[in-house]
N, C-alpha and C positions, 0 to 999 in steps of 0.2 A: 831564553838557553840554559843562562847560568842555574836557575832554579832547576831545569829538567836534567841539567847534568848532575848537581847535587844530589837531587832525590833516586836518580841512578844509582849513584854509587852507593849511596844510605843503603837502597835496596840489594843488590846485590852482596854488600857488605852482611846485609841482614842475611841474605839468605846462605851465604858462604857461612854464619855463624850459625846458623840455625841446623845447617845438615854439617858443622864440626862438632857442635855440642851434641846432636844424635847420633854422631857417628863415634863420638868418646864412651858415651852413655853405653850402646849397643855394643861397642869393642870391650869394657868392662864388663859388662854382663856375658859375653863370648867368655871371656878369658877365666871371669870365674867359675863360671860351669865347667869348661874343658879342665880349668885346675883340680878341683873335683874330681870329676871323672876318669881321669889320669890316675889319680890315687886310691880312689875307692873301686872303680872298677877294676883293680888287676886281682888275680886269681889270689897272688901270694899276697897281697895287703887283706884282703876279703879273711882267709885261713888265719892268718895273724889276728885281726882284730876279734875273729870268733872264739880263738883262744884265749883270751884275756877274758875271763870270767866273771872279775871286780868290775866296779864304773871307776874306780879310784884307778886301776893299772890302768885302763882304756883311755881314760882322760889324761894321765900323765904319758903316755906313750904319745899322742895324738899332739897334747901342747907342748911337751917338752922336747920330744924326738922328732917330730914332724911339723916343728912353726914354721921354717920358712916354706915348704913347701906346699903347705895350707894358708901362708899368709895369715896368720893371728896377728893382729895390732890391737889400737884400740877403735876402729873401725869394724875389727871383726872378730866376731867371738864364736865359742867354744861351748857347746851344750850337750850335758848326757841327759838322756830320758830314760827310765825305766819300760821296758816294750808292754807290760802289759797295764801300766796306768793310764788313766784317763788322760785328754789331751790337754784338758785345763789344769791339772795337776804340776805344780812346779818343777822345774827340773832336779837331779838329782847332784850335778856340779855343772858348774858353769862358769866361764871367766869375766863375763860382765854382770849385769843387772838383767831382769825376769826380765824374758822377754816378752811376758804378756800373752794376751791371747795367740793360741794356736793359729799359724799360719796351715794355707791348705797342703804348704808340701810337708808340713810336720804331721797333718793328718794325715795323708796318706802315707809316709811313713810309718808312724804307729798302726795302720791298717794293714801294714805288710809293702808298702811297695816304695821305690824309690821317689823322693820328692825333688825332682830338678825341673820342675817349670819357672818360666821367666815372667814375673809379672812387672811389668817395665813402668805402670803407674802405680807400684808401692812406691812407700817410701824409705824401702829394705828391699835388700832379698836376700834367699837362703836357700837352704840344699839339707836333703834329709837324707838318712838313710838308715836303714833297718837293718840291725846286726840278729845274733841269737836270741841274746837276752837285753841287749840295749838298743837305743835308735840313737844314735850321732847326727846333733842338729848344729849347722853352724849358720849363724847370721850376720850378714852385712848391713851398716844403716846407711852406707852409701853416703856417707859425712865428707871420706874422701874422693867420691865421686862430683860431686856438688862442690867441695873446694877447686877439684880440678876444674870444674865447668865455668866456675865464677872468675879463675885465673883466666880460664878461655874468653869469656867473655870481658874482660876488663883489656885484653890483649884485643880482642875484636873492637871493641869501643875505642882503643888508641890508636888502632890503625883507621878507624873509619872517621875517626876528628882527622888523620894525618889526610888520609884519600878525599875528604871533605875541600879542606883547605887546597890540597893541588886538582881537585874536580874545580874549584870556584875558580881557581887561576887560569888553568886552562881552557875552561869553557869560557870564562871572560876574555880572554885571548881568541879564541875560539870566534867569538859571537860579534868582539869587535872587528875581526878581518870579514865576517859575513857582513856584519851589518853596518859598516862604514860606507862598502859601496853602496850601497841600499839605501843609506841616509843621501848618499849623493845623489844617486837617482830621484829620490824622495825630492830634495832640495831643488834638482831639475824640473823635476815636473811641475813643481810650483812656479819655478821662473816661465818655463814655459808656453803655463798660465796667464801668467801675467804679461808675458809677451816678450819676455827674454828667451833668445835661441842660443845662448851661448852654448857651444860643447862642452860635454862633459869629460873630463880627464881617465882615460882607460888607465887603472894599474895594474891589472894583470889579465893573464890569457887563459884564465878558468869560462865558468857560465855568465857568471857575472862582467867579465871582461866582455863577451860577447855580447850578453844583455846589454851591455853600456854603450855598445858599437852600434846594435838596432836602434836603441833608443836616439843615440844621435842621429844615426841616417834619419829615422821617423821626426825629429826634429827640424833638421834641414829640408825633408819633403815637405813639412807639414809648414815650416816658414814660406818656401817658394807656392804652396799650395794659398797660404792665406794674403800672400803678395797678388798672386795671379786673381783671388776674389775680390782685394783692395781695389785693384787696377781695375776689372771687370764693372765692380759697383762704383768706383768713381768714375768711369767711361758712361754705365747706363744711366749716373745721378746728373753729368752733365749731359747725357742726350735728353734725360726726363725734363729737367729745367730748362734747358733751353732749345726745347723740340716747337716748330711754328705750327703743331695740331695741339690743342688742346688735350688732357691727357688726365681723367678719372680713372680711381681704381675704387672701388666698393669690394667688401668682403661679404661672407654669405648669407649675413642677416639683413645688408642693403646697406650699411654705415658707410658714411664716406672715410677710404682710409687715406688717399695720399690725390694730390693734384698737383698739376705745375702752374707757372704764372703765366702761360696764356689762356689755360682757362678763365683764370680771373680777370684780364684783360677783356675776355668774351662774357663772361659770367656774370665779373661784378666781384666784389670781394667779400660777399656775404658768405663763402663757402669755406665752413670750418670742419677738418677733420676730426672725426669722433663724435662728430654734432649733426651733419647735415646728413639727410637716407636719400636715396634715389627717387623715391617717390614727389620730394621736393623740388627735383630737378628735371624731371623724367615724368611728364603725366600720363597715368597710364589711358586715360580714357582719351586724352586727345592725343597722343600719339603713337598709343597700341604698343605700347613696348611692357613685358612683363618682366621681372630678377630671376623669379624662378625659371622661367621656360628657358632665360637667357643663361642660366647657371647650370642648365642640363645641354647645352650645345657642346658637340663634342669636338674634337681636332679638327682645325683646318676650319669651323660653321663658325659662320657669322649674322649678324642681325642689321638691320641699319633702319634709320628715320631723319626726317627732316626737321630740325629745330630752328624757328623764327623767335628770338629774343635780341631786344636792344637795338635796333635796325637792323641785323645783322640775320643773315640763313647759314646755318650749321648744317650740314651733312655728318650725322652720327654715327658710329660705326662700333657696334659690341661684338664684345668677345667671351668667352669663360677662361679662366685659368685654373690649373691644377697643381697641386702639389704631391709628392709617391708619400704613400704610407706602409708601415712594417707589410710584409708581403709581398710589396713590389704594386700593390692597387694603387689607382687614381683616382681623387676626390676631388671635385668641383667648388673651391673654395669660394668665387666670387667670380666677380665681373669687371670686365676692364671695357671703357667710353672714349674712345677716341673721336674728336670733336675739329673738323675740315671745315675753315671759313669759305664759303662758295658764294659770298655774296658779290663779290670782283668779276669770279666764274660767270654769274647769273647775269651780272650788267653787262660782260663783254659779249655775253651770248646775246643778250639782248641786242648790245650794239650792233651785232654783226648781222643779225637779222635787221635791224633798222637799216644800216649799210645795205646789206643787201636789195631791199626794197626801196631806197631810196636810187641807188644805180640804177635798178629796173625802170623806176619812174623816171629818171632824168634821161636815162636815157631811150624808152619807150615814149614819150613825149616829142622828143624831134623826129624821130622816126616815123612818127604816125603823121605829124605834120607833112615832114616830107612825101610820103607814102599817098595822102591824099593829094597835096598838092599835085604831086607829078601824073599821078591817074588825071587826076582832073585836064591837065595839059593833055594827054594822050587820048583821051578820050572825047577832047571837043577840039578836032583840029581846026574849025572855023572861029577859036577863040580869038578876039583881038589881042594884035602885038602886045599893046600895053599891059593887057591884063595876062599875057603868056610869060610877058619879061618881068613882071609882077610877083605872079606865081613862082618860079624861078629862083628869084632873086630871094624867097621864104625860103625853099628849100635851100637855096645856098649858102642861107643865115644859121639854118636849123643844123644843116651840116658842118658848119664853122664850129659850130655850139657844141655837136658832140665831138668835133675831132679836141674842143679846147677841155670837156669833161675827160677824155680818155686821156688827153695830155698830163693834166693833172692827178688822176689814178697811177699813170707810170711813173710819173715823180713821186707822190707818195709810195710805190712800191720799191721804188728803188732806196729811198729814204729809208724804210723799214727793214730792207735788206741789207743795208750800208750800202750799196752801189750807186749812189749819186755820183757824179762826175762832178768833183768839186775842184776848182782850179786854184789855189790858195795864190795870193801874189801880194807885197805891199803898196797901201794905195792909202789918199788923203780921203778921210772920212769926211772931212768938210766938203768937198769936191764933189763927192759921192753925194750927199744931201744937197747941194747947190742942184745937180744934173737931174736929180728926180724931181725937186720944185719946179725946176723949167719945163720939166718934161707933163708935168701933169698942170702947168697954170690954163692950158688950154681948156681942160675939162674945167677946173675952179672955173673958169671965165664964164664957158657955157652954159655954169648952174647959177651964175651970178655970185661968186662966193670970194672972201677975200682972205687968198693964200699967202701968208705971212710965211717970213722964215728969220731963226736967229741960230748965229753961227757963232760959238764960243770956243773956238781953236781946238777942235777934238783932238786934231792931230792924224798921225800913219795908223793905221790897222792893218793887219795882215788877214788875209782872208777872201773867198773869190765875191771879188765886187758884183759881180752880174748878179748871180744867186740873193745879196744882200739889198740890188737896187732893187730887184723882183720883190722881197719882202716889204721893205717900203715903199713902192709902187702901188702893193696891194694894200697895205695899211691906209693911204693917203686914199686911195681908190674907193674905198669903205667907206669914210670919213665924206669924201663927194656925195657919194650916192645916199648916204643917212641922213643928210647937214639938208635941210629944208632951204629955198631959193633965197639967197641975201645971207646965207650962213657965214661963221670966219671960220677957219683951217690955221693952225698955226703950228707949227713945224719949228722944232728947238735940238738943235746938237750941242754937246758940251763933254767934255772928260770930268770921269769921277775914279779916280787912283788909277788901275790898270783897265779901267773900261770906259768905252765910250757910248753915253745914252743920249740915244736919238726920241725923240718923243715927239708925237702927233696928238693936237689937240682941238676937238671941235665943240661948236654948242649946239651938234642934232639932237637927232629923237631919244637918244641913249638908249640903252637894253634893260631891260626888267629885272630885277635881282635872280629871281629861279632863272633866268635864262643864262645869265653870267657865267657860272659854272662849267654849263655844256658850250660854251661859244668857240671852245677850241674843237669840238666834233664832228667827224669828216660828215659834210652834208646837210651839218644842222644851220639853221636859218630862222631869226629869230620875227623875221615877216616874211613869211614863204612867197607871196604874189608880188612882192616888190619886188625881192629878191631876182626871180623869174623875168619880171619884166624889166631888170634890170640888165639882163643877161648873166645873174649869178649862178654859180654850181655849189656853192657852200663848202666847198675846199680849199680856199684860199689862208684863210687863218690857220687850218690845219697844216699846209703846207710852209706858209712861212714859220710857225712854233718849230715845226720839223728844220728848217733849216737854220735858223738860230740856233738850236740845240745843237746841231751838228759843226758850231761853229764855237760851241763851247759856252754860249750864252741863253739868255733869256727873255721872255717876252711877258708883258704883264699888262692888265687891262682895267683900268677902272671906268665906272660909268655912272652916271643918276639918270633914271627915266624921266624925258623931256627937259633937261638941262644940258648933258651934253656927254662926249667919251673921250677919255685920254688912253694913249698907248704907249706904251714907254718899252724898249728894246736896249737891250743891253749887252754890249759885244765885247770881248775880253779882245786889246790892242793886240796882244801876243797870239790872238788865237787859239785852237784847240791844244789844252796841255802846257799852258801858262795859269800862274797865279790862280786865281779866279775862273778860272775853264774849270766845266764840272763833265767834259767830256774827254776821251783818250788825244793825242796828234793824229792829223789827217795823215793817211797813206802816202808815201810818195808817190803814187798815181792820182792822187788828187782828192779818193773817198775818202770818208772818214772811218777808225777804227768803231 
């Protein structure tokens, strides 16, 4: 801006100087010609000049009597030429040096015409007037004009220098006035680019001030927008990292871009963003998925497949993601794969089917027996009384068996829905174990088992003693059933911190390792033939586990095939909600939360 203002001042002074010099020169020319014409063009002067017949008289009259009017001096000289002489001849009389070669005006005068034309590009100006006998020639060498012009130029130069100083000073002040706010805006923009959104001070109400206010508003909006984006990014990053489903992101070339930790648990730690490719994970021939087709999926469209790996069954859902391009067009940039572990779901579905099949089988068998024996009795009125009574007893036993199955199923259903009517109270755990042992002595004696008891002061327990007795009876009953005659069954009760531990150990047939993990499943029986023969339903341990868990405890089984089994019951002394409880407290009505 300083340079522009300086150049503007110089240009202005140059234009003024050129115009001034040009006007001065034109004025000098015009004044010279006007002065000559005012003198020579009057009739009186013309008559007087023609009356002077000698050159010296004419010369004296003009140079001496009219020197002021004609302006003769060292710059302007008078010459008298003979009218009939050649133009190249020397003048008869002259006040200065020989004028040299004749000018166009002098030639015109010698030919009888007044020479009063102005030739600005000549280094002189002249005037030639023809008389009757002589030609008067006045020549000005323009030195006066040049001296005046030089004085004007010097004045212009001085004024120009002063103007330049003033222009530089004022333009510097003006430029600082304009550029200081712009520099502050620039520094503010740099700070905003670096993440510092401190407002810029507004020092004026002009356009710069308006721009500064607008910039501050923009910075505030940008800060809020970035904060919102950062919050959303953190939110989605947290969701991405902690999503229970696996998430894989691939770019348009099929290269893995990002992956969450759940996928590494599902597929292993060998996934490397930037190195692993789509086909390394999803085999096209085996799974029938193609990245090119997936990238062409429209909004809301998905594709899926099932992937079995590392002992898991994964449901994979694919979708394309798009980014906006200039002009508003959408371009598919890659694909997202969401992996959902359905292993437990399939296992539960299989368990559900097995459960329905087992229930159907368990209920169909007694119903078939009841129907068969009842039809036999009805169709044979002459059936002996002993046979009739035997058949009816079988039907009654099968009915009782059905009732036990239905009751066990209702108990499990209440446990599943947290509707089991538990009636907690404080009781002595040792007395409960003693009572159960006495109740099972007869069964043990009938199977010729040695049932022993060891009670080490377990202390009081808060819970439903009837339900816990049911659990203990079920466990001891299984030991009696699955221990060959002459076996040993040992019951022990003692205190472990804030828990009561009741263990039942036998030297029975034991449980195979492959069946040990399913022993608490409903209707699951290791030896199905023997279980049905002894009236087992396969629901006892499932009910026992649910009752123990409803009290906040746990049940554990250790077994060696052919050597025996030990069942441990851990019951918190304070009931559900105590320090060692895994469940919520019992409801006031007796049911657990």
